[in-house]
LOGURO-704063 format. One record per residue: x, y, z of N, C-alpha, C in turn. Coordinates in steps of 0.1 Angstrom, whole numbers, padded with zeros to 4 digits, always signed. Each point is the difference from the previous one (the first is absolute). Layout:
XYZXYZXYZ ...
% end
This chain:
+0007+0239+0111-0011-0009-0003+0002-0006-0014 -0002-0012-0001+0002-0007-0013-0011+0004-0010 +0003-0001-0013-0010+0004-0010-0010-0011-0002 -0009-0001+0009-0011-0011-0001-0013+0007-0002 -0001+0012-0004-0013+0007-0001-0004+0001-0015 -0012-0004-0003-0005+0000-0014-0014+0007+0000 -0006+0001-0012-0013+0006-0001-0010-0009-0006 -0012+0003+0001-0011-0008-0004+0000-0003-0015 +0005+0010-0008+0000-0002-0015+0012-0008-0005 +0010-0002+0009+0011-0009-0004-0005-0014-0003 +0008-0006-0009-0004-0014-0004+0005-0010+0010 -0005-0012-0001+0005-0011+0008+0015-0003-0003 +0003+0001-0013+0014-0001-0004+0009+0010+0007 -0005+0012+0001+0008+0011+0007+0002-0003+0014 -0011-0006+0006+0001-0004+0014+0011-0011+0002 +0001-0009-0009+0010-0011+0000+0014+0006-0001 +0001+0010-0008+0013+0007-0002+0004+0007+0013 -0010+0005+0007+0002+0007+0013+0005-0010+0010 -0005-0012+0000+0005-0011+0009+0014-0003-0003 +0004-0001-0013+0013-0003-0004+0010+0011+0004 -0004+0013-0003+0009+0011+0002+0002+0002+0015 -0010-0002+0008+0001+0002+0015+0006-0012+0007 -0002-0012-0006+0004-0012+0007-0010-0004+0011 -0012+0006-0001-0011-0003+0010-0011-0008-0007 -0009-0006+0008-0011-0008-0005-0013+0007+0001 +0000+0012+0004-0013+0008+0002+0002+0014-0005 -0010+0006-0006+0000+0014-0004-0013+0006+0005 +0001+0013+0002-0012+0007+0006-0005+0011-0010 -0013+0000-0002-0006+0009-0010-0004+0013+0008 +0005+0011-0005-0003+0013+0006-0007+0009-0010 -0006+0011+0005-0005+0010-0010+0010+0011-0002 -0004+0011-0006+0009+0010-0004+0006+0007+0013 -0007-0001+0011+0005+0006+0013+0007-0010+0008 +0003-0012-0005+0007-0010+0007-0008-0007+0011 -0013+0002-0001-0009-0007+0009-0002-0015-0004 +0001-0008+0010-0001-0014-0002-0014-0004-0005 -0001-0008-0011-0012-0004-0005-0002-0016+0001 +0011-0006-0004-0001-0015-0001+0014-0006+0001 +0001-0013+0000+0013-0007-0001-0002-0012-0010 +0012-0003-0005+0000-0012-0010+0012-0008+0003 -0001-0013+0000+0011-0009+0004+0004-0009-0012 +0011-0006+0001+0004-0010-0011-0010-0011+0000 -0006-0004+0011-0010-0010+0000-0012+0004-0008 -0005+0013+0002-0011+0005-0008+0003-0001-0015 +0012+0004-0004+0004-0001-0014+0001-0014-0005 +0005-0009+0008+0002-0014-0004-0014-0007-0002 -0009+0003+0009-0014-0006-0002-0006+0006-0013 +0002+0012-0003-0005+0006-0012+0006-0006-0012 +0013-0002+0000+0007-0006-0012-0006-0014-0002 -0001-0008+0011-0004-0014-0001-0015-0001-0005 -0007+0011+0002-0014+0000-0005-0001+0004-0014 +0011+0003-0006+0001+0004-0014-0002+0014-0003 +0003+0009+0010-0002+0014-0001+0011+0007-0008 -0004+0012-0005+0009+0008-0009+0008+0009+0009 +0013-0001-0002+0009+0009+0009-0001+0015-0004 -0007+0003-0010-0002+0014-0004-0012+0006+0006 -0008-0008+0008-0011+0005+0007+0005+0010+0012 -0008+0009+0004+0004+0009+0011+0001-0008+0013 +0009+0004+0008+0003-0007+0012-0012+0001+0010 -0008+0010-0002-0012+0002+0008-0009-0012+0000 +0001-0008-0011-0009-0012-0002+0003-0011+0010 +0012+0000+0005+0003-0011+0009+0004+0005+0014 +0000+0013+0002+0005+0006+0013-0010-0003+0012 +0006+0000+0011-0008-0001+0013-0002+0014+0005 -0013+0004+0000-0004+0014+0004-0003+0001+0014 +0004-0010+0008-0001+0001+0015+0014-0004+0005 +0010+0008-0003+0014-0003+0004+0002+0003+0015 +0009-0007+0006+0004+0002+0013+0011+0011+0001 +0000+0007+0010+0010+0011+0002+0001+0003+0015 +0011+0007+0003+0002+0004+0014+0004+0015+0000 -0003+0007+0011+0004+0014+0002+0014+0000+0005 +0006+0012-0001+0014+0001+0004+0003-0004+0015 -0010+0003+0009+0002-0003+0014-0002-0015+0002 -0004-0008-0010-0002-0014+0001+0011-0008-0006 +0010+0007-0005+0011-0006-0007+0007-0012+0007 +0001+0002+0013+0007-0011+0008-0008-0013+0000 -0012+0000-0004-0008-0012+0000+0000-0007-0013 +0008+0006-0010-0001-0005-0014+0005-0014-0001 +0010-0004+0007+0006-0014-0001-0011-0010+0004 -0007+0002+0011-0010-0010+0005-0012+0001-0010 -0003+0012-0005-0011+0002-0009+0002-0008-0013 +0012+0001-0005+0003-0007-0013-0002-0015+0002 +0006-0005+0011-0001-0015+0003-0014-0004+0003 -0007+0008+0008-0014-0004+0004-0009-0001-0012 +0001+0009-0010-0009+0001-0011+0006-0007-0013 +0012-0005+0002+0007-0008-0011+0000+0009-0013 +0005+0012+0001+0001+0008-0012+0015+0004-0002 +0003+0004-0012+0014+0003-0004+0004+0014+0004 -0009+0009-0002+0004+0014+0001-0011+0008+0007 +0003+0012+0005-0009+0008+0007+0003+0015-0002 -0009+0008-0003+0002+0014-0001-0002+0007+0013 +0008+0010+0002-0002+0009+0012-0006+0013-0005 -0011+0004+0006-0008+0011-0006-0001+0011+0011 -0002+0013-0004-0002+0010+0009-0015+0002+0003 -0004+0010+0007-0014+0001+0004-0009+0002-0011 +0005+0005-0012-0008+0002-0012+0000-0012-0009 +0007-0011+0004+0000-0012-0008+0010+0000-0011 +0010+0010+0001+0010+0000-0010+0012-0009+0004 +0005-0007-0010+0011-0010+0003+0013+0008+0002 +0006-0002+0012+0012+0007+0003+0012-0010+0002 -0003-0013+0000+0011-0009+0001-0006-0014-0002 +0009-0010-0003-0005-0014-0001+0010-0009+0008 -0006-0011+0005+0008-0010+0007-0003-0013-0006 +0010-0008-0002-0002-0013-0007+0005-0012+0009 -0005-0011-0003+0003-0012+0007+0015-0003+0000 +0006+0001-0011+0014-0004-0001+0009+0009+0008 -0004+0012+0003+0008+0010+0007+0000-0004+0015 -0009-0009+0004-0001-0003+0014+0007-0014+0003 +0006-0005-0010+0008-0013+0002-0009-0011+0006 -0012-0001-0005-0009-0010+0005+0004-0013-0007 +0000-0011+0008+0005-0013-0005-0011-0007-0008 +0003-0009-0008-0009-0008-0008-0007-0010+0010 -0013-0001-0002-0008-0008+0009-0004-0014-0006 +0000-0001-0013-0004-0012-0007+0011-0010-0003 -0003-0012+0002+0010-0011-0003-0006-0008-0012 +0009-0006-0008-0004-0009-0011+0007-0013+0002 -0006-0011-0001+0006-0013+0001+0005-0006-0013 -0003+0007-0011+0004-0005-0013+0015+0000-0003 +0005-0010-0006+0015+0000-0003+0002+0009-0013 +0012+0004-0002+0004+0008-0011+0009-0008-0009 -0003+0000-0013+0008-0006-0011+0006+0010-0008 +0014+0000+0000+0007+0010-0008+0006-0006-0012 -0003+0005-0012+0006-0005-0012+0014+0007-0002 +0011-0007+0003+0013+0006+0000+0010-0007-0009 -0005-0006-0011+0009-0008-0008+0005+0007-0013 -0005+0012-0003+0003+0007-0012+0014+0005+0000 +0005+0004-0012+0014+0005-0002+0001+0015+0002 -0012+0007+0000+0001+0014+0002+0007+0008-0011 -0003-0004-0012+0007+0007-0011-0002+0015-0001 -0011+0004+0005-0003+0015-0001+0009+0008+0009 +0007-0007+0010+0008+0006+0010+0015-0002-0003 +0003-0005-0012+0014-0002-0004+0007+0014-0001 +0012+0003+0005+0010-0010+0004+0000-0005+0015 -0009+0006+0008-0001-0004+0014-0001-0015+0001 -0009-0006-0008-0002-0014+0001+0010-0009-0006 +0010+0007-0006+0012-0008-0005+0007-0007+0011 +0000+0007+0012+0007-0005+0012-0010-0006+0010 -0011+0007+0003-0009-0005+0010-0013-0004-0006 -0007-0010+0006-0013-0004-0005-0010+0012+0004 -0010+0001-0007-0009+0012+0003-0005+0000+0014 -0004-0011+0006-0005+0001+0014+0010+0005+0010 +0013+0000-0003+0010+0005+0009+0005+0014-0003 -0005+0007-0010+0004+0013-0003-0004+0009+0012 +0009+0008+0005-0003+0008+0012-0008+0012-0003 -0009+0003+0009-0007+0013+0000+0002+0005+0014 +0009+0010+0001+0004+0004+0014+0010-0011+0006 -0003-0004+0012+0009-0010+0006-0006-0014+0000 -0010-0003-0008-0006-0013-0001-0003-0003-0015 +0001-0013-0003-0005-0004-0013-0015+0002-0002 -0004+0002-0012-0014+0003-0002-0009-0012+0004 +0004-0012-0002-0008-0011+0004-0002-0001+0015 +0010+0004+0008-0001+0000+0014-0010+0012+0005 +0001+0011-0007-0009+0011+0003-0015-0005-0002 -0002-0007-0011-0013-0005-0003-0005-0009+0011 +0008-0010+0004-0004-0010+0010-0002+0007+0013 +0009+0010+0004-0002+0007+0012-0014+0007+0001 -0004+0005-0012-0013+0007+0000-0011-0009+0002 +0001-0013-0004-0010-0010+0003+0000-0004+0014 +0012-0001+0005+0002-0005+0014-0007+0010+0010 -0001+0013-0004-0007+0009+0009-0014-0003+0002 -0006-0008-0008-0014-0005+0001-0001-0014+0006 +0011-0004+0007+0000-0013+0007+0003-0012-0009 +0003+0002-0013+0003-0011-0009+0014-0005+0003 +0001-0013+0003+0013-0006+0004+0004-0011-0009 -0007-0002-0011+0004-0011-0010+0002+0006-0014 +0012-0002-0005+0003+0005-0014+0006-0011-0008 -0005+0000-0013+0006-0010-0009+0007+0009-0011 +0012-0004-0004+0007+0007-0011+0003-0010-0011 -0006+0002-0011+0003-0008-0012+0012+0006-0007 +0011-0008+0000+0013+0005-0004+0005-0008-0012 +0009+0007-0008+0006-0007-0011+0013+0007-0003 +0000+0012-0006+0013+0007-0004+0008+0004+0013 +0012-0005+0000+0009+0003+0012-0006-0003+0013 -0007-0011+0000-0008-0004+0013+0010-0003+0011 +0012-0004-0003+0009-0003+0011+0004+0013+0008 +0001+0011-0007+0003+0013+0007-0012+0004+0009 -0012-0002-0005-0012+0004+0007-0001-0009+0013 +0002-0012-0001-0001-0009+0011+0011+0003+0010 +0012+0003-0005+0011+0003+0009-0003+0013+0008 -0005+0010-0006-0003+0012+0007-0010-0002+0011 -0011-0007-0003-0011-0002+0010+0004-0010+0010 +0011-0008-0002+0004-0009+0010+0010+0006+0010 +0004+0012-0003+0010+0006+0009-0005+0006+0013 -0012+0006-0001-0006+0007+0011-0014-0005+0003 -0004-0004+0012-0013-0004+0003-0011+0011-0003 -0011-0004-0005-0011+0010-0003-0012-0004+0009 -0008+0010+0003-0012-0002+0008-0011-0008-0007 +0003-0006-0012-0009-0008-0007+0007-0012-0006 -0007-0010-0004+0006-0012-0006+0000+0001-0015 +0011-0002-0007+0001+0000-0014+0003-0014-0005 -0009-0005-0009+0002-0013-0007+0004+0003-0015 +0011-0005-0004+0004+0002-0014-0005-0012-0009 -0006+0004-0011-0005-0010-0010+0008+0002-0013 +0008-0010-0003+0009+0000-0012-0008-0001-0013 +0002+0009-0009-0006+0000-0013+0012-0004-0009 +0002-0013-0003+0012-0004-0008+0000+0005-0014 -0011+0003-0006-0001+0006-0013-0010+0011+0000 +0002+0011-0007-0009+0011+0000-0014-0004-0004 -0010+0004+0008-0014-0004-0002-0009+0011-0002 +0006+0012-0002-0009+0012-0002-0004+0006+0013 -0009+0010-0001-0004+0007+0012-0011-0007+0007 -0005-0011-0005-0010-0008+0007+0003-0014+0001 +0008-0006-0009+0002-0014+0000+0007-0005+0013 +0008+0008+0007+0007-0004+0012-0010-0004+0011 -0012+0005-0001-0010-0003+0011-0003-0015+0000 +0002-0007-0011-0003-0014+0000+0009-0008+0010 +0012+0007+0003+0009-0006+0010-0005+0000+0014 -0011+0008+0002-0005+0001+0014-0011-0010+0002 -0003-0009-0010-0010-0010+0002+0003-0009+0012 -0009-0001+0010+0002-0007+0012+0007+0007+0011 +0005+0012-0003+0007+0009+0010-0009+0011+0005 -0008+0005-0009-0009+0011+0003-0015-0004-0002 -0007+0000+0011-0014-0005-0001-0010+0010+0006 +0004+0013+0000-0008+0010+0006+0002+0013-0009 -0009+0009+0002+0001+0013-0007+0014+0006+0002 +0006+0004-0011+0013+0006+0001+0002+0013-0007 +0010+0008+0004+0003+0012-0007+0011-0002-0010 -0001+0003-0012+0010-0001-0010+0006+0013-0004 +0013+0001+0000+0006+0013-0003+0013-0002-0008 +0003+0010-0009+0013+0000-0006+0010+0004+0010 +0013-0001-0004+0011+0003+0010+0005+0014-0002 -0007+0008-0007+0005+0014-0002-0011+0010+0002 -0011-0003+0007-0012+0008+0002-0002+0003+0014 -0002+0012+0004-0003+0003+0014-0012+0010+0000 -0011-0003+0007-0011+0009+0001-0002+0004+0015 -0005+0012+0002-0003+0005+0013-0015+0000+0002 -0005-0012+0001-0014-0002+0002-0003-0009+0012 -0012+0000+0004-0004-0009+0011-0003-0014-0006 +0009-0009+0001-0002-0013-0005-0012-0007+0005 -0003+0003+0013-0012-0007+0006-0013+0004-0007 -0001+0013-0005-0012+0004-0007-0001-0006-0013 +0012-0002-0007+0000-0006-0013-0005-0015+0002 +0005-0006+0010-0003-0014+0003-0015-0001+0003 -0005+0009+0008-0014-0001+0004-0009+0003-0012 +0004+0009-0009-0008+0003-0012+0000-0013-0009 +0011-0007-0001+0001-0012-0008-0010-0010+0005 -0001-0002+0013-0008-0010+0006-0015+0004-0001 -0003+0013+0002-0013+0005-0001-0006-0002-0014 +0008+0002-0010-0005-0001-0014+0000-0014-0005 +0006-0009+0007+0000-0014-0004+0008-0002-0013 +0011+0007-0001+0009-0001-0012+0009-0012+0001 +0003-0006-0011+0011-0010-0001+0013+0007+0000 +0001+0012-0007+0012+0008-0001-0005+0015+0002 +0007+0007+0008-0002+0015+0000+0013+0006-0004 +0000+0008-0010+0012+0007-0005+0000+0014+0005 +0011+0004+0006+0002+0013+0005+0004+0009-0012 -0008+0010-0003+0003+0009-0011+0002+0014+0005 +0009+0007-0007+0004+0014+0004-0004+0010-0011 -0005+0011+0004-0003+0011-0009+0014+0005-0005 +0001+0002-0013+0012+0006-0006-0005+0013-0009 +0007+0011+0003-0002+0012-0008+0012+0001-0010 -0003+0002-0012+0011+0000-0010-0003+0012-0010 +0010+0009-0001-0001+0012-0008+0009-0002-0013 -0007+0002-0011+0008-0001-0013+0008+0013-0001 +0013-0001-0003+0009+0011-0001-0002+0009-0012 -0009-0004-0009-0001+0008-0012-0015+0003-0002 -0002+0009-0010-0014+0003-0004-0005-0011-0009 -0012-0005+0003-0006-0011-0007-0010+0006-0010 +0001-0005-0013-0008+0005-0011-0009-0012-0005 -0013+0003-0002-0009-0009-0006-0004+0005-0013 +0002-0007-0011-0004+0005-0013-0009-0010-0008 -0007+0005-0010-0009-0008-0007+0005-0005-0013 -0009-0004-0009+0003-0007-0012+0009+0007-0009 -0001+0013-0002+0008+0008-0009+0010+0008+0007 +0004-0004+0012+0010+0008+0007-0005+0012+0007 -0014+0001+0001-0006+0012+0007+0001-0002+0015 +0005+0010+0007+0001-0002+0014-0013+0000+0007 -0003-0010+0007-0013-0001+0008+0001+0005+0014 +0011-0003+0006+0002+0005+0014+0015+0000+0004 +0003+0009+0009+0014+0001+0005+0000+0001+0015 +0008-0007+0007+0001+0000+0014+0015+0002+0004 +0003+0010+0008+0014+0003+0004+0003-0008+0012 +0010-0009-0002+0004-0008+0012-0011-0006+0008 -0008-0008-0007-0012-0006+0008+0004-0010+0011 -0008-0001+0010+0003-0009+0011-0010-0011+0000 +0005-0012+0002-0009-0012+0001+0001-0006+0013 -0011-0006+0005-0001-0007+0013-0005-0014-0003 +0006-0010+0006-0004-0013-0001+0005-0009+0011 -0006-0012+0002+0004-0009+0011+0009-0010-0006 +0010-0004+0007+0010-0010-0004+0003-0010+0011 +0004-0012-0004+0002-0011+0009+0013+0003+0008 -0001-0001+0013+0012+0002+0008+0009-0012+0002 -0006-0012-0003+0008-0012+0002-0002-0006+0014 -0011+0004+0007-0003-0005+0013-0015-0006-0001 -0002-0011+0005-0013-0007-0001-0003-0007+0014 -0013-0002+0002-0005-0009+0010-0005-0012-0008 +0004-0012+0004-0003-0012-0009-0005-0012+0009 -0010-0006-0005-0006-0012+0006+0009-0012-0004 +0002-0010+0008+0009-0011-0003-0005-0009-0012 -0013+0001-0003-0005-0008-0011+0006+0005-0013 +0005+0012-0001+0006+0005-0012+0011-0008-0005 +0008-0006+0010+0011-0009-0004-0004-0012-0008 -0013-0004+0001-0005-0011-0007-0001+0003-0015 +0000+0013-0004-0001+0004-0014+0013+0001-0007 +0011-0005+0007+0013+0000-0006+0006-0014+0000 +0005-0004-0012+0005-0013-0001+0015+0000+0005 +0004-0011+0005+0014-0002+0005+0010+0003-0012 +0009+0009+0003+0011+0003-0010-0005+0009-0011 -0012+0006+0001-0006+0008-0010+0006+0014+0000 +0004+0006-0011+0005+0013-0001-0012+0009-0003 -0004+0009+0009-0012+0008-0002+0001+0013+0008 -0005+0011-0005-0001+0012+0007-0012+0001+0009 +0001+0007+0011-0012+0001+0009-0012+0006-0006 +0001+0010-0009-0012+0005-0007-0007-0011-0008 +0008-0009-0006-0007-0011-0007-0007-0010+0009 +0005-0001+0012-0007-0008+0010-0014+0007+0004 +0001+0013+0001-0012+0008+0003-0011-0003-0011 +0005+0000-0012-0009-0002-0012-0006-0014+0001 +0007-0010+0004-0005-0013+0002-0011-0001+0010 +0001+0007+0011-0010+0001+0010-0012+0007-0005 +0002+0011-0007-0012+0007-0006-0007-0008-0010 +0007-0008-0008-0006-0009-0010-0008-0011+0007 +0004-0003+0013-0007-0010+0007-0011+0006+0009 -0003+0013-0002-0010+0008+0007+0003+0001+0015 +0013+0001+0003+0004+0003+0014+0001+0015+0002 -0002+0004+0012+0000+0014+0002+0014+0006+0003 +0003+0010-0008+0013+0007+0001-0003+0014+0002 +0006+0007+0010-0004+0014+0002+0013+0008+0002 -0002+0013+0003+0011+0009+0002-0002+0008+0013 +0011+0005+0005+0000+0009+0011+0008+0012-0004 -0006+0011-0003+0007+0012-0005+0007+0008+0012 +0012+0005-0003+0007+0008+0009+0005+0012-0007 +0005+0010+0007+0005+0012-0006+0014-0001-0004 +0004+0008-0010+0013-0001-0006+0011+0002+0010 -0002+0009+0010+0011+0003+0010+0003-0011+0009 -0009-0010+0001+0002-0011+0010+0008-0012-0006 +0003+0001-0013+0006-0011-0007+0015+0005-0004 +0009-0008+0004+0014+0002-0003+0005-0012-0008 +0005+0002-0012+0004-0010-0010+0015+0001-0002 +0008-0010+0005+0014+0000-0002+0005-0007-0013 -0009-0004-0008+0003-0007-0012+0007+0007-0011 +0001+0014+0001+0006+0008-0010+0010+0009+0007 +0011+0003-0007+0011+0008+0006-0004+0014+0005 -0009+0007-0008-0004+0013+0005-0008-0001+0012 -0008-0010+0002-0009-0002+0011+0008-0004+0013 +0011-0007-0003+0009-0005+0011+0005+0011+0009 +0005+0011-0007+0005+0011+0008-0011+0008+0007 -0012+0000-0006-0011+0007+0006-0004-0007+0013 +0000-0013-0001-0004-0008+0011+0010+0002+0012 +0012-0001-0003+0011+0002+0010-0002+0013+0007 -0002+0011-0008-0001+0014+0006-0012+0000+0009 -0011-0006-0005-0013+0001+0008+0002-0008+0013 +0006-0012+0000+0001-0007+0012+0010+0006+0009 +0010+0007-0005+0010+0007+0008-0006+0011+0008 -0011+0006-0006-0007+0011+0006-0009-0003+0011 -0003-0013+0002-0009-0005+0010+0005+0003+0014 
% end
C-alpha cells in the first residue's frame, strides 16, 4: 500500500508533500489505529490556496469527513466506483473501518474523458544556454528525453486531450526543428512561426496576430507537467482570467545552518538547515487572444512584463497551483537526467 495515510494534526503542506512522495492526488486521514476518518485531495488543497489559506494550517481544516470507501469483498467494484463518483482514490477498509489498502484511478488505466479545443503555442526560439554543451549541436526543443525530443513529448501530452493544432515559434537552429517534424507525420498539425530576431519570452506572440483568435495554451519547450489540462482550462474560464499562470510548489532546503544576529553581533536565532516552501512559475499559461494586442510588432519583451501590463490595465490574471512532483523542468542539466529516469520508469 502506498504511503498516502496522514493524520489530523498534519499540516496542509505535509499533505502536499504526501501527494508528491506517493505520486497520488488523494491522501486519507486516519487515527492512531489506522481507522479512516477523512480524505483530502489536491483539489481541496488548490481551492484553499486560491482562497488565500495558510499551508501551515492543519489538514483537518479542509478535509472531507464523509469519505467514500469499500470493503475487501467489494474490491472488484472499485473501477466502476471510481468512475461513477469521479474520484481519484479509494481506501479499502476492514469491518472495523481500518484502512488495509488503497486503489487509485491511475492504477486502473482509465482514459481521459475531457477534450480541449484550444491550440497550443510553444515558445521554441531560445538558445538553451543552460543546457550547453548539449545545445551546441542540437536546438533545445530537439534534445532527447528517452526516445523522443522534449518538445514532442510536450505536444503528445496535449494531444491526449484532443488538441490537434500546435504553433511553434522558432528562431535558433529553426531549420533543424522544421526538418525533424517534417520527417514523420504527427497526429496533430504543427505550424511554424519564424522569429527572425530574438523577441524575448513574450515578444514572439506578436507574430501570432491574425493567426490565433481564440483562447490558447502557452508553453515553454522544456516543461512537462502531469496535470489534467482540461481542469486548468476550465478553471481559467470559470475565473474569467485574461491569463492563468500554472504555478508549482517548490520545497527548498538550505544546506547550512542559518544564523540571525542583531546590531552588536548578538545571536537572535539559529536554524539548522531550514526548509522553505514557495510557488514558482512553471512556464505554462492559459491565455486569451486579446493579450496579443498588448504587444507591439517587433517588440522585445518578456512574458512576465506582459502580465504586468495587463495588471496595470486592471485585467484579471490568476494562478493555478500544482504540486512539485507533477512538474518536470528540462531547462537545467541536473533536471534533465531526473526527467529521463522518471519517464523511463513509466
